[in-house]
N, CA, C and O atoms as CSV, one atom per row, in Angstrom:
chain,resi,resn,atom,element,x,y,z
A,1,MET,N,N,135.919,68.304,55.699
A,1,MET,CA,C,134.471,68.135,55.676
A,1,MET,C,C,133.842,69.496,55.391
A,1,MET,O,O,134.168,70.488,56.043
A,2,ASN,N,N,132.951,69.534,54.425
A,2,ASN,CA,C,132.337,70.818,54.111
A,2,ASN,C,C,131.094,71.051,54.958
A,2,ASN,O,O,130.553,70.129,55.568
A,3,GLU,N,N,130.665,72.281,54.981
A,3,GLU,CA,C,129.502,72.692,55.778
A,3,GLU,C,C,128.253,71.899,55.408
A,3,GLU,O,O,127.431,71.581,56.268
A,4,CYS,N,N,128.119,71.584,54.134
A,4,CYS,CA,C,126.899,70.941,53.657
A,4,CYS,C,C,126.913,69.419,53.839
A,4,CYS,O,O,125.923,68.760,53.521
A,5,SER,N,N,127.995,68.857,54.335
A,5,SER,CA,C,128.079,67.401,54.458
A,5,SER,C,C,127.088,66.850,55.478
A,5,SER,O,O,126.773,65.660,55.442
A,6,THR,N,N,126.598,67.675,56.371
A,6,THR,CA,C,125.623,67.225,57.365
A,6,THR,C,C,124.195,67.596,56.969
A,6,THR,O,O,123.274,67.477,57.777
A,7,CYS,N,N,124.013,68.039,55.747
A,7,CYS,CA,C,122.695,68.470,55.281
A,7,CYS,C,C,121.774,67.296,55.020
A,7,CYS,O,O,122.172,66.132,55.064
A,8,ASN,N,N,120.546,67.642,54.750
A,8,ASN,CA,C,119.529,66.632,54.458
A,8,ASN,C,C,119.755,65.996,53.087
A,8,ASN,O,O,120.561,66.469,52.286
A,9,CYS,N,N,119.038,64.937,52.848
A,9,CYS,CA,C,119.189,64.205,51.579
A,9,CYS,C,C,118.786,65.055,50.386
A,9,CYS,O,O,119.247,64.810,49.271
A,10,LEU,N,N,117.939,66.043,50.598
A,10,LEU,CA,C,117.511,66.898,49.504
A,10,LEU,C,C,118.697,67.635,48.891
A,10,LEU,O,O,118.785,67.761,47.670
A,11,CYS,N,N,119.601,68.118,49.725
A,11,CYS,CA,C,120.793,68.804,49.216
A,11,CYS,C,C,121.618,67.853,48.361
A,11,CYS,O,O,122.148,68.244,47.321
A,12,GLN,N,N,121.724,66.607,48.799
A,12,GLN,CA,C,122.467,65.608,48.036
A,12,GLN,C,C,121.780,65.320,46.705
A,12,GLN,O,O,122.453,65.118,45.694
A,13,GLN,N,N,120.454,65.301,46.693
A,13,GLN,CA,C,119.711,65.087,45.450
A,13,GLN,C,C,119.931,66.241,44.475
A,13,GLN,O,O,120.087,66.020,43.274
A,14,LEU,N,N,119.945,67.463,44.987
A,14,LEU,CA,C,120.201,68.619,44.126
A,14,LEU,C,C,121.608,68.554,43.558
A,14,LEU,O,O,121.833,68.888,42.395
A,15,ASP,N,N,122.558,68.120,44.386
A,15,ASP,CA,C,123.942,68.010,43.939
A,15,ASP,C,C,124.063,66.991,42.808
A,15,ASP,O,O,124.869,67.164,41.894
A,16,ALA,N,N,123.264,65.934,42.873
A,16,ALA,CA,C,123.317,64.872,41.865
A,16,ALA,C,C,122.444,65.170,40.638
A,16,ALA,O,O,122.565,64.493,39.617
A,17,SER,N,N,121.574,66.168,40.732
A,17,SER,CA,C,120.661,66.477,39.625
A,17,SER,C,C,121.388,67.202,38.503
A,17,SER,O,O,122.363,67.917,38.732
A,18,LYS,N,N,120.901,67.005,37.305
A,18,LYS,CA,C,121.491,67.647,36.142
A,18,LYS,C,C,121.039,69.092,36.048
A,18,LYS,O,O,119.900,69.433,36.369
A,19,ARG,N,N,121.957,69.929,35.602
A,19,ARG,CA,C,121.618,71.321,35.349
A,19,ARG,C,C,120.508,71.365,34.303
A,19,ARG,O,O,120.551,70.629,33.317
A,20,GLY,N,N,119.521,72.221,34.515
A,20,GLY,CA,C,118.403,72.341,33.591
A,20,GLY,C,C,117.180,71.542,34.005
A,20,GLY,O,O,116.114,71.699,33.410
A,21,LYS,N,N,117.311,70.687,35.015
A,21,LYS,CA,C,116.163,69.913,35.507
A,21,LYS,C,C,115.204,70.879,36.199
A,21,LYS,O,O,115.637,71.821,36.863
A,22,THR,N,N,113.917,70.648,36.046
A,22,THR,CA,C,112.926,71.559,36.619
A,22,THR,C,C,112.265,70.953,37.850
A,22,THR,O,O,112.085,69.740,37.959
A,23,PHE,N,N,111.907,71.854,38.781
A,23,PHE,CA,C,111.326,71.440,40.055
A,23,PHE,C,C,110.279,72.443,40.528
A,23,PHE,O,O,110.333,73.627,40.195
A,24,PHE,N,N,109.333,71.945,41.307
A,24,PHE,CA,C,108.515,72.777,42.175
A,24,PHE,C,C,109.177,72.675,43.541
A,24,PHE,O,O,109.620,71.596,43.933
A,25,ILE,N,N,109.249,73.786,44.271
A,25,ILE,CA,C,109.982,73.848,45.538
A,25,ILE,C,C,109.019,74.084,46.693
A,25,ILE,O,O,108.178,74.982,46.639
A,26,PHE,N,N,109.148,73.275,47.732
A,26,PHE,CA,C,108.415,73.478,48.981
A,26,PHE,C,C,109.422,73.910,50.037
A,26,PHE,O,O,110.327,73.148,50.375
A,27,LEU,N,N,109.275,75.122,50.561
A,27,LEU,CA,C,110.144,75.583,51.643
A,27,LEU,C,C,109.673,74.998,52.965
A,27,LEU,O,O,108.515,74.601,53.099
A,28,GLN,N,N,110.565,74.946,53.934
A,28,GLN,CA,C,110.198,74.424,55.250
A,28,GLN,C,C,109.018,75.204,55.804
A,28,GLN,O,O,109.010,76.435,55.771
A,29,GLY,N,N,108.024,74.493,56.312
A,29,GLY,CA,C,106.849,75.109,56.914
A,29,GLY,C,C,105.756,75.491,55.930
A,29,GLY,O,O,104.675,75.913,56.342
A,30,ALA,N,N,106.020,75.349,54.638
A,30,ALA,CA,C,105.027,75.733,53.625
A,30,ALA,C,C,104.110,74.563,53.290
A,30,ALA,O,O,104.542,73.410,53.268
A,31,LEU,N,N,102.850,74.867,53.033
A,31,LEU,CA,C,101.890,73.842,52.632
A,31,LEU,C,C,101.774,73.716,51.117
A,31,LEU,O,O,101.339,72.686,50.601
A,32,LEU,N,N,102.168,74.771,50.411
A,32,LEU,CA,C,102.071,74.811,48.955
A,32,LEU,C,C,103.445,75.057,48.349
A,32,LEU,O,O,104.336,75.577,49.021
A,33,PRO,N,N,103.623,74.687,47.081
A,33,PRO,CA,C,104.900,74.982,46.430
A,33,PRO,C,C,105.137,76.490,46.366
A,33,PRO,O,O,104.196,77.283,46.325
A,34,LEU,N,N,106.402,76.861,46.358
A,34,LEU,CA,C,106.786,78.262,46.287
A,34,LEU,C,C,106.250,78.877,45.002
A,34,LEU,O,O,106.410,78.319,43.917
A,35,GLY,N,N,105.617,80.028,45.141
A,35,GLY,CA,C,105.100,80.757,43.993
A,35,GLY,C,C,105.630,82.175,44.009
A,35,GLY,O,O,105.481,82.890,45.001
A,36,ILE,N,N,106.244,82.579,42.923
A,36,ILE,CA,C,106.757,83.943,42.810
A,36,ILE,C,C,106.045,84.579,41.629
A,36,ILE,O,O,106.424,84.376,40.475
A,37,SER,N,N,105.017,85.346,41.928
A,37,SER,CA,C,104.248,86.014,40.878
A,37,SER,C,C,103.488,87.179,41.493
A,37,SER,O,O,103.482,87.369,42.709
A,38,ILE,N,N,102.851,87.951,40.629
A,38,ILE,CA,C,102.074,89.086,41.125
A,38,ILE,C,C,100.634,88.691,41.435
A,38,ILE,O,O,99.864,89.500,41.952
A,39,ALA,N,N,100.271,87.451,41.119
A,39,ALA,CA,C,98.916,86.967,41.393
A,39,ALA,C,C,98.714,86.784,42.896
A,39,ALA,O,O,99.674,86.554,43.632
A,40,THR,N,N,97.476,86.885,43.343
A,40,THR,CA,C,97.154,86.653,44.748
A,40,THR,C,C,96.099,85.571,44.825
A,40,THR,O,O,95.005,85.771,44.296
A,41,PRO,N,N,96.358,84.448,45.445
A,41,PRO,CA,C,97.671,84.014,45.922
A,41,PRO,C,C,98.551,83.642,44.736
A,41,PRO,O,O,98.046,83.321,43.659
A,42,PRO,N,N,99.881,83.685,44.935
A,42,PRO,CA,C,100.771,83.375,43.817
A,42,PRO,C,C,100.631,81.922,43.361
A,42,PRO,O,O,100.497,81.011,44.178
A,43,ALA,N,N,100.664,81.728,42.062
A,43,ALA,CA,C,100.633,80.373,41.503
A,43,ALA,C,C,101.994,79.722,41.717
A,43,ALA,O,O,103.006,80.415,41.830
A,44,SER,N,N,102.020,78.404,41.772
A,44,SER,CA,C,103.283,77.684,41.920
A,44,SER,C,C,104.201,78.025,40.756
A,44,SER,O,O,103.764,78.092,39.607
A,45,THR,N,N,105.465,78.236,41.058
A,45,THR,CA,C,106.456,78.578,40.049
A,45,THR,C,C,107.298,77.354,39.730
A,45,THR,O,O,107.695,76.616,40.632
A,46,LEU,N,N,107.568,77.140,38.459
A,46,LEU,CA,C,108.449,76.063,38.028
A,46,LEU,C,C,109.867,76.619,37.969
A,46,LEU,O,O,110.136,77.577,37.244
A,47,PHE,N,N,110.771,76.015,38.733
A,47,PHE,CA,C,112.152,76.477,38.826
A,47,PHE,C,C,113.076,75.530,38.074
A,47,PHE,O,O,112.870,74.316,38.072
A,48,THR,N,N,114.088,76.091,37.440
A,48,THR,CA,C,115.091,75.314,36.715
A,48,THR,C,C,116.406,75.377,37.475
A,48,THR,O,O,116.885,76.459,37.813
A,49,LEU,N,N,116.989,74.209,37.742
A,49,LEU,CA,C,118.254,74.148,38.469
A,49,LEU,C,C,119.379,74.724,37.617
A,49,LEU,O,O,119.600,74.297,36.484
A,50,VAL,N,N,120.085,75.702,38.182
A,50,VAL,CA,C,121.243,76.300,37.524
A,50,VAL,C,C,122.514,75.691,38.098
A,50,VAL,O,O,123.382,75.232,37.355
A,51,SER,N,N,122.622,75.690,39.443
A,51,SER,CA,C,123.805,75.107,40.076
A,51,SER,C,C,123.550,74.853,41.551
A,51,SER,O,O,122.636,75.414,42.155
A,52,HIS,N,N,124.387,73.987,42.111
A,52,HIS,CA,C,124.363,73.700,43.547
A,52,HIS,C,C,125.799,73.618,44.017
A,52,HIS,O,O,126.601,72.885,43.437
A,53,ASP,N,N,126.134,74.360,45.060
A,53,ASP,CA,C,127.472,74.342,45.641
A,53,ASP,C,C,127.414,73.548,46.933
A,53,ASP,O,O,126.911,74.038,47.944
A,54,ALA,N,N,127.925,72.326,46.904
A,54,ALA,CA,C,127.856,71.446,48.070
A,54,ALA,C,C,128.673,71.971,49.243
A,54,ALA,O,O,128.411,71.590,50.384
A,55,SER,N,N,129.651,72.831,48.996
A,55,SER,CA,C,130.466,73.337,50.103
A,55,SER,C,C,129.752,74.425,50.898
A,55,SER,O,O,130.058,74.636,52.071
A,56,SER,N,N,128.802,75.118,50.268
A,56,SER,CA,C,128.090,76.198,50.961
A,56,SER,C,C,126.595,75.931,51.113
A,56,SER,O,O,125.901,76.698,51.780
A,57,CYS,N,N,126.091,74.866,50.512
A,57,CYS,CA,C,124.656,74.530,50.492
A,57,CYS,C,C,123.841,75.522,49.673
A,57,CYS,O,O,122.613,75.539,49.764
A,58,CYS,N,N,124.509,76.342,48.879
A,58,CYS,CA,C,123.830,77.343,48.063
A,58,CYS,C,C,123.345,76.700,46.769
A,58,CYS,O,O,124.112,76.049,46.060
A,59,VAL,N,N,122.076,76.889,46.476
A,59,VAL,CA,C,121.507,76.373,45.237
A,59,VAL,C,C,120.903,77.544,44.465
A,59,VAL,O,O,120.243,78.411,45.037
A,60,ILE,N,N,121.141,77.550,43.167
A,60,ILE,CA,C,120.651,78.625,42.313
A,60,ILE,C,C,119.663,78.037,41.312
A,60,ILE,O,O,119.951,77.057,40.624
A,61,PHE,N,N,118.496,78.660,41.253
A,61,PHE,CA,C,117.453,78.281,40.307
A,61,PHE,C,C,117.149,79.479,39.422
A,61,PHE,O,O,117.345,80.624,39.831
A,62,SER,N,N,116.676,79.221,38.223
A,62,SER,CA,C,116.132,80.284,37.382
A,62,SER,C,C,114.634,80.031,37.215
A,62,SER,O,O,114.156,78.909,37.386
A,63,PHE,N,N,113.915,81.082,36.882
A,63,PHE,CA,C,112.479,80.988,36.632
A,63,PHE,C,C,112.081,82.156,35.750
A,63,PHE,O,O,112.834,83.119,35.606
A,64,LEU,N,N,110.907,82.072,35.167
A,64,LEU,CA,C,110.426,83.161,34.328
A,64,LEU,C,C,109.597,84.125,35.160
A,64,LEU,O,O,108.679,83.718,35.872
A,65,GLY,N,N,109.929,85.403,35.063
A,65,GLY,CA,C,109.193,86.434,35.781
A,65,GLY,C,C,107.850,86.715,35.127
A,65,GLY,O,O,107.484,86.080,34.138
A,66,ALA,N,N,107.125,87.664,35.682
A,66,ALA,CA,C,105.770,87.987,35.229
A,66,ALA,C,C,105.712,88.389,33.756
A,66,ALA,O,O,104.721,88.118,33.077
A,67,SER,N,N,106.762,89.028,33.265
A,67,SER,CA,C,106.791,89.459,31.863
A,67,SER,C,C,107.526,88.470,30.967
A,67,SER,O,O,107.801,88.761,29.803
A,68,GLY,N,N,107.843,87.294,31.519
A,68,GLY,CA,C,108.549,86.281,30.745
A,68,GLY,C,C,110.058,86.417,30.763
A,68,GLY,O,O,110.766,85.663,30.095
A,69,GLU,N,N,110.552,87.383,31.532
A,69,GLU,CA,C,111.993,87.587,31.613
A,69,GLU,C,C,112.615,86.568,32.579
A,69,GLU,O,O,111.999,86.232,33.591
A,70,PRO,N,N,113.819,86.075,32.283
A,70,PRO,CA,C,114.463,85.125,33.195
A,70,PRO,C,C,114.880,85.814,34.492
A,70,PRO,O,O,115.411,86.924,34.472
A,71,ARG,N,N,114.639,85.156,35.599
A,71,ARG,CA,C,114.999,85.666,36.930
A,71,ARG,C,C,115.797,84.588,37.652
A,71,ARG,O,O,115.810,83.432,37.228
A,72,ILE,N,N,116.459,84.960,38.735
A,72,ILE,CA,C,117.295,84.042,39.513
A,72,ILE,C,C,116.800,83.998,40.954
A,72,ILE,O,O,116.438,85.026,41.526
A,73,LEU,N,N,116.787,82.803,41.534
A,73,LEU,CA,C,116.467,82.602,42.949
A,73,LEU,C,C,117.632,81.853,43.569
A,73,LEU,O,O,118.038,80.807,43.063
A,74,ILE,N,N,118.175,82.378,44.663
A,74,ILE,CA,C,119.280,81.747,45.372
A,74,ILE,C,C,118.786,81.347,46.750
A,74,ILE,O,O,118.283,82.180,47.504
A,75,LEU,N,N,118.930,80.060,47.079
A,75,LEU,CA,C,118.462,79.523,48.358
A,75,LEU,C,C,119.553,78.707,49.034
A,75,LEU,O,O,120.465,78.197,48.384
A,76,ASP,N,N,119.441,78.595,50.345
A,76,ASP,CA,C,120.207,77.617,51.104
A,76,ASP,C,C,119.407,76.323,51.016
A,76,ASP,O,O,118.252,76.288,51.440
A,77,CYS,N,N,119.993,75.265,50.477
A,77,CYS,CA,C,119.218,74.036,50.260
A,77,CYS,C,C,118.683,73.455,51.561
A,77,CYS,O,O,117.753,72.649,51.536
A,78,ARG,N,N,119.252,73.848,52.694
A,78,ARG,CA,C,118.764,73.342,53.982
A,78,ARG,C,C,117.414,73.940,54.355
A,78,ARG,O,O,116.759,73.448,55.274
A,79,GLN,N,N,116.985,74.995,53.660
A,79,GLN,CA,C,115.688,75.622,53.917
A,79,GLN,C,C,114.579,75.039,53.044
A,79,GLN,O,O,113.410,75.397,53.186
A,80,ILE,N,N,114.958,74.145,52.148
A,80,ILE,CA,C,113.986,73.512,51.260
A,80,ILE,C,C,113.540,72.201,51.892
A,80,ILE,O,O,114.367,71.357,52.235
A,81,ALA,N,N,112.229,72.034,52.044
A,81,ALA,CA,C,111.692,70.813,52.655
A,81,ALA,C,C,111.485,69.712,51.622
A,81,ALA,O,O,111.650,68.533,51.933
A,82,ALA,N,N,111.121,70.089,50.388
A,82,ALA,CA,C,110.854,69.085,49.357
A,82,ALA,C,C,110.981,69.708,47.976
A,82,ALA,O,O,110.786,70.910,47.793
A,83,ILE,N,N,111.310,68.861,47.012
A,83,ILE,CA,C,111.284,69.254,45.609
A,83,ILE,C,C,110.479,68.201,44.848
A,83,ILE,O,O,110.545,67.009,45.148
A,84,VAL,N,N,109.729,68.661,43.871
A,84,VAL,CA,C,108.942,67.761,43.029
A,84,VAL,C,C,109.373,68.025,41.594
A,84,VAL,O,O,109.294,69.162,41.127
A,85,PRO,N,N,109.829,66.991,40.884
A,85,PRO,CA,C,110.231,67.213,39.495
A,85,PRO,C,C,109.105,67.859,38.700
A,85,PRO,O,O,107.938,67.489,38.825
A,86,GLY,N,N,109.484,68.831,37.881
A,86,GLY,CA,C,108.508,69.548,37.069
A,86,GLY,C,C,108.167,68.802,35.796
A,86,GLY,O,O,108.758,67.769,35.482
A,87,ILE,N,N,107.210,69.340,35.076
A,87,ILE,CA,C,106.716,68.678,33.871
A,87,ILE,C,C,107.631,68.874,32.675
A,87,ILE,O,O,107.472,68.191,31.663
A,88,LEU,N,N,108.582,69.787,32.768
A,88,LEU,CA,C,109.460,70.077,31.636
A,88,LEU,C,C,110.816,69.407,31.758
A,88,LEU,O,O,111.766,69.841,31.107
A,89,THR,N,N,110.940,68.363,32.570
A,89,THR,CA,C,112.241,67.733,32.790
A,89,THR,C,C,112.686,66.922,31.607
A,89,THR,O,O,113.763,66.328,31.636
């Protein structure tokens, strides 16, 4: 049995999602989607699924930085409260 087998359904959804699918991410306790930008307050960021490791609950997303450069975000899927499919799916 892997560590992530007791995780929430969201981790299972990420595991079943296709690489390249886009999402807005809501972290636990957040009222707004995660925004990574230099704006104040940050605008919601559209994240692209790169991979999900069901044995460690590690999920990797890519996103475009402020200058349009690709960036990487690595999260424990158990810290994500919700995902909303993005408009570029």
